[in-house]
Steps between C-alpha positions, in 0.01 A plus 500: 500500500632277228839331509612708202397828667688407816815408308493821295454712814791327677723547195403868485594537868843346445450156652754255363380217275623244755301667777192524276527124444522441876198719576289352221588146607383573855183669376406254226331259740289783637312785338727776380398768745686830534544446876653157446737634234611780732549256788728283287687798355557640848652167611754548219584854617287704259254773587128432468425591137134397486386682816297759306271221379384401847571795734203689356258231616479543876243222538707218352630394844864507391738681729808623320808429710752781541806477280826681488704263287600595150657265253870569481653395171840482668400207727 
């Protein structure tokens, strides 16, 4: 996944520009992987937007943690 694709997807999903900057800063030193993006987004209170890109591959060794948090714009 390219940086531009990740940013566009986060914008489409309603992630704030400030939060996009935070996520991209944390991911820039590492490969931009959908799991890593979701991990960082979840820390900020968002749902996992990129899950569909890695849940289909059962053999990738990544265990998706359960999540119940949703980003509340009123926080």
